N, C-alpha and C positions, 0 to 999 in steps of 0.2 A: 646335649652334648657336651665332650671335654675334650680338651685341647691339652698338647703335649705343656707339661710346666714351662714356664720361663725360668732361666738361671735367678736366681734372687743372691748370687754372689760376683762381683766385677775383677775380673784379671788385668783387665787393661777400662784406663778412664774413656770413656765416648767421644767426650771432647778434645782432651789436649793430648791424648795417646800413652800417658804415663802408666805404666807400670808397675805396683806395687810390691812388694817383696811377697808379701800374702796376699789372698782372694779380699776382697772386702765387700762386706753386705751391702746390699742396695741401699741403706737407710743411712750411709757412710758417705761424706765427703771426699774427694778427690784432695790430697795432702799438696797436690802443684796449681791445680786452678780454682780449686775451692766448690767445684759445684757438687750437690747432693745426685748419685746416680738413681734414683729414683724420680727424679725431676728431667732427667734428661732419656729421653724415649728414644731407643735405639732402631732405626730403620728396620732390623730383622726382626727384634721384638712386635715393633707396632704392625708389621705386614699379619705375621702370623695372629695378633689380636684383629684386626681389622677383617682376614678372610675369614675366621671360625666363628665369630661372634658376628657380624658384620653383613657377611657373602659378599664383600668387596674387597677392591683393592687400593694403593694409594693412589693410581694412576686415575685418573678421570673426574669428571665430578662426582661418583660415589666417593672414589677417596679421600678428596675435600671436605665433605660431608662426616665423614667418617671419622676425619681427625677432629672438626669442631667439635663432637659430641662425646669423645674421648675422654673420661676422668683420668685424676691423677693415678700415678701406678700404684702408690701408697699414702695413707693418709690414717691420722691418728684419729682416735673416737672425738676425744673434747676437739678438734678441729672441725671434722664432718658434722658433730651435732650443733655448734656454735655458728657454721653455715647454714644450714637448715634452720636455726633460728632465724637470722639474718636474712633470709629470703623471704620465713614468713613476715616479718615485718616488712619490709620492700612493698609485698603484695598490697599490706594494709594501707600502705604508705601510698602506693599507687593509685588508690581509690580515691583518697582523696583529693591530690595533684589532679588526674585527671577530670575530676570532678569539679574543679572550681572553674569559673562564669568565665572562660576567654573575654564575651565581649565588653566586659568591663573591669579584668585586671585585677580580679580576684588572685590569684596567684601571688600577686605583688606582696601578700602579707602572709607569706608561709616562709619558715626556717630556709626552705632551700632557695628561694629567689636572692638570699641575704647571701650567701653561697656565691651562687655564680654572676652575681652583679658586679665582684671586683675584677672577675673572670673578662664581662662583658668589656669592661673600661680596659682593661690590661691587652684585650684585643685592638682597641684602638690607638692603642702607643706603639704595640709590635708593626701593625701593618702602613703607619705614618710615613716609612719611606717610600712607600709606591702610589702616594700620589691620592688626593682628596676620594675618589669613590671608592678604592679600596680599605682607605682608613676610617672611612665610614660604615662599610663593610664589615671590616676586620670585627671590630666588638662581636656582633650576631655568629660569625664563623668561627673566631678563636672560641667563643661561649661552645660552640658544636664539636671542633674539631680538637680538644684540649681531652673532653671524656673517651671518643672516638679514638685518637692515641694511647690514650691508655688503657685502652681493652685490646686495641692492636700487641699493645706492648706485651699482654698478659699472654696473647697467643704465640707470639715469636722469641720473646726472651726467657717465661717461665712455664710454656706450654700447661698454661692453668685457665681451662677452658671457663668454670666458673669464674675468677674474676675476671674475664673480659666479658663477660654476658653482666657482670656488674657497672665495668665501663660503659656498655651500650644500653645501657639502664640509663645510668649517668645522661647520656647524649640524649635520649629521649625525654628526659625531664628538661634538658635547655631547652628541646623544641617546643613542647607544652607552654615552657616558659618566656617563649618569644613571640606566640602566636597573638597575646593580647598585642604587643606591640604594632604587629604587623596590621591588624583589625583594625586600630586606634588611629591610624595613618589617615584615614578619610575623613575621620571626623575628631580629631586630637583631645582626649579630656583627662588622660592618665597622666598622674604626678613624675616630671622625671627628676634626673639626679639635682639638676640646679633650682629647682622647686617651682618651677612654670610646666606649662603644659606645652605640645607641639606647635600651639597658635600664638605661644610667646616667644619661643625662641626655637635650638635646631632639635630635630626630630630624625632619627637615624632613617627610620620608613618613609618617612613622606620625599626625604631626598632621595633616597634609593628607588622609589617604587615610582616618583615623576621623572627621575631621568630615562629608567625604562618603560615608560608611558602605560605605567600599571595600575597608577594611583586609584584608579575608580574602580578598580578591582579590588582594594586593601581589606576589603573585609571576607573578599571569597577566599583571598590568601591566606589573611589571619586562620580560617574556620577550617583551610588545607591543610597548615601546617598542625594546628590544634588534634584532627586527624591523622595526620602521618605519626605525629611524638605518641597518640595513646598506639598504633597499633606497632611502632619499635619497642615501647613499654610492655608491652605484653609477650612480642618475641621476647625478648631477652629475659623475662623471668621465665617463661616457659622453657629458653634455653638452660638457664639456670636452674632450674628444675630437673630436667633430662640429665643433667650433668650427675646431679646430686643421688638421683635415683641410681644408676649405674656406678654413682660413688660407692654405693652402698656395700656393696658385695667384696671390694676391696678395702674397707677399714679395719687393719690390723690383719690386712690378710696379704695374700702374694699375688702379684698380679697373672699369673697361672691359673687362678682359680676363679677368676669372674664369669667363664663361661659356666651354665648350668646344661 
C-alpha cells in the first residue's frame, strides 16, 4: 500500500514560521532558527504516516506508541549503518553486563561502572540541600535520572527515538550497576569509595533500607533491581532495533516512500 508522497520541500519553517524567498529542500536548515526541516515532524505529515503505515492516529494510546516507533524522516547511509553497528556492539556488551554476578559486585570491575560512579557521587552533592535522606538517595537517583533525562530529551527536542533508546539503555545499565550495592546492604562486603566496606563506614543502602524498615529484605531488593535492569535493557535494545528496521526504508529516500 502506498501513501501520497509527503512534500520534500518547505515554503515555510514548521518551527518559527519564516518564509524563505525560494522553497528549501527537507535536508536544508532554516536560515532564521537553524532547525533542519527533516528533523521537525509536521503534524500533518506525521498524521499521514501514522494512519497509512500503522493504522492509527496521534490521539490516544496508539498514537503515542506510533510516535515512539517513528524513525527520522531522512538519514544518510553512513549514519544508518553506523547506528546498526553501534546497536550490535551494545547487544554484545549487554550480555556481559547483565551476566555479571550481582551478589558479589562483579560489575564494579567494568568500564561502565567507572563511567557511572562519578555521576553517582555528583548526585549526592546535587541533592544535599534537600536533607540527609535525599542527599544519600540522590547518588542512586541521579545515576538513574540523568540517562532517563537524556532519553527524554532525544524524544522531545530531537525527535530521535533511536537516540532515546540508547539513553534508556544507559538507564538500564545504571539499574544493573546499582543492584549489587543494594544487595550488599545486609552483609556488607563491597569495597566502597573510601576504601572500606559498609561495616566500617557509610553505606548508602544500609542507611536507606534501615530508614524505611527494609534492611532485612536487602538481598531481595537487589535481585529485583537486577531483573528490572535486565528487562529495561532488553526493551531498550528491541526499541532501538525496531527504529532501525523502520529507518532502513528512509535511508537516502523521501519520507513518502516509507510504506510498501
